[in-house]
N, C-alpha and C positions, 0 to 999 in steps of 0.2 A: 465745479468749473476751474478749478485750480490747474487741472491738467489738460487745459484746451489746446488741442492740436492746431499747429499753424501750417497753412498751405501757401503755396506760391502760385499767382495768378499766371498762368502760361503766356498772356498776352504782354502785360506790361511788368511782370516779375515782381509785382506788389507783393507783401505778405499779407494773407488774409485768413481770417477764422472761418471756420466752418458755418454756413449760413444757417439762420434759424428756419423752421419749417415754412413760413410764409415766403422768405426769400428764396429758399431752396429752389423753386422753379424757375426763379429769374436769374440767379447768380450760380448755377452749377449746370454742367452738361455731361452726360454719359456719353463716351465715346470709346469705341473698341474695348469695351469691358472696363474702363477706367473712368472715375468720376473727377471732373476737372471743376474748381472753384473759382471764382472771378470777384473782383473789387467793384465792378459796376456793370450796368447794362451795356454800355459802350463795349467794354473788353468781352462780354459773353457774345455781343453780336458781331464783333470783329472774330472771334473763335469759329462762330457758325459758318462765316463766309469761306473759311479755308482752314479747317482744323488740322490738316497734315502739316501745313507750315509751322503750326505752334507745337504740335505733338514731336514733329522730327528736330526742331531746335531744342526742345527740352531733353530729349535722348541724348543729342550731342554734349549738352552741359554737364550731363550726370558721369 
C-alpha cells in the first residue's frame, strides 16, 4: 500500500484514498464510464443531486 493512489473529491476538492470494499458502495459513483470517489456521504449525495455540475467543473480545472 505504499503506492496508494490519491483521488480528488469532485464536490469539496478534498484528497481521498480509494475506499475499501465496504465503503466503496457509499463513497464512490460511476458516472459516464468514470468512477468518482468521495470523502463523505454528504459529498456523494451532493454529487448524485447534480453530477454534471461537478463533472463539468472538474473538466474546466484540468
